[in-house]
N, C-alpha and C positions, 0 to 999 in steps of 0.2 A: 288489366283489367281486361273480363273475361265477357261483358257485356257492357252496352252504351249506359251512360248516366245521365238521368234529364233529372234539370232543379225546375221546381214547380213552383207557385205563389203567386199572389197578388202581385199586379204592376207594382213597380217599387221596393221587393221584395231583395232584389240585386241579383236575380238569375244571371245574368249575363256578367255582370263582373265578379262574382264569384264563381261562374263557369270558367271564364277564361283564364283565372288565376288557377283552378284544381285542372285544366287541361294543359296547362304549362307545366306546372309540377308534375303531372303524370306521364308527359309527351306523348299526349293523343292530341287528334284533332279538337278543336272547338267550334262547334255549328251552333250558330244563332238562327232559330228557324225563321223568324222574321225577315231577317237579313237574306235571307236565301230566297223567300218568296218574293221579296221586293228584286231581288236580281233578275227571278224567273219572269215576272211580270213586266219589270220595267216600272211600276209605282210603287210609290210609299206604301206603309199600311193605312195612313188615314185616306189615300187617293183608295186603296181597294175597298176600304169599307164604304167610303163616299160613293163610288163609281159603282161598286159590285154588290155592296151590302156583306153584312157580317155572315150569311150562310154560305155563300161562296168562297168565303175567305175560310171559314172553317172547314169547307170539303177541300181547298188547299191543303191546310194544314194536315189533312188525314191523308191525302196523297203522297205527301212528302214523306209523313211519317212510315208510310208503308215502305217508300223506297230506302229512307236510312236505317230500316229494320234489317235491311239486305245488306247493308254496308259494313265496314270494320267498326268495332267500337269506339266511340265517341264520347264526349259531354257535350251534351245538348243543353241549349238554354231557350225553349219555348215562350213563346206569350204567355200570358197570364191565363188566359183561355182557352188552352191548347186541349185541355183534357176534356172540354166541352164539345169539342169537334166529336162529328159523327165517328163513332167507332174505334177513337184513338185509344179509350181505357181499354177495352179490350183488345186490341193488336197489341199493346207493350206490355199489358200484367203477365208475368213470369218470363218476360224475353229484354227487359230493360230492368236498371235499379233507379229507383225515384227519390229525390231528396226534395222534402219541403223547407222552403226556406221562411218561416212562418214570420210574419208581422202583422202586427194589428192596421186596420185601414187608416188611422190616426198617422201614426209615423209613416205609412207608405207614402201619405198624400206629403206630408213633409219632405219626405225624399225625391217626388217625382216635381214640387216645386222647384227643388235644386237643378231640376235634369230638363236641359232644353228641348229633349224630344218629346214628340205631340203622343198621345195616348188616345186613339179615336172615342175609347168607352168613357172617358174622363172630360169630354169638352162640354161644357153647360154651367149652368147657374151652380150647382151641388156637386161638385165631384165627390167631395167626403160621403155623401148619401150613395153615390154608385158605388164607390169601394166598400162602403157597408154590406149594400143590397149584393154585390159581387163575392163577397166573403160569405154571408148567408148562403147562397146559390152554390158557390165552388167548394167550400169548407167538406161536404161530404166527399168530394173526389180527390183533393188532398191529404185527405186521412188515408187515403189508400197507398201513401208512401211506405217507401221501405224505411224511412228515416226523417225526424226532424228536427230542423236545428232552427233556433230562435234566433232571429237575426238582432232581436233588440236585448237580449242578455248576453249573448254571446258578440265578444270584437270579429272584425273581419278576418284576421289570421287564425282565429280559434274556428272559423266558420271553414275557412279552406283547409286548417289541418283536419277537423273531424269528418271532412267530406274526403277527402283524399284518405285518411285510415282507413273508411269503409269502403272506398272502391276499393284500395288494394288488398283488402279482407276477403273481398269477393261476398260477401255476404249479401242476402235481401232477403225479404219477408217471406219471399216463396220458394226459396231455394232449401 
């Protein structure tokens, strides 16, 4: 890999699961940005949101992105709102490859209900409404990806295979 590869998409799209498998197959580091931020802060993502607010969290994501851009190529699994962090899209455009793991809000919610981790933006009475709103807000950002893989049409192995083939070919929309 000549540049880092980041998986983007809604919460529940499979960014961490797919990212870990792709990194293993490619023999590069896997970086879960939420876990890195938790390790740095000593707080979980829900605690960061509750105690410091989303804007502070997004600024932390932006600072971490700057650091990671200077590191060796790796596979990144950022949170679903990473591209909304101040300046992140401008920082990464042309410097990393992005794969959008596409999933409908309804399918994402079904996956998240099977996941024990707590997603701060989905707490409340209408998580499907929140996911629909997030999709509406973030779809234009996700559309900037170099490749889209529909995780509802492709099985896990197909997603991993196609992501690895893309990374190994060294292609991106900006190359």
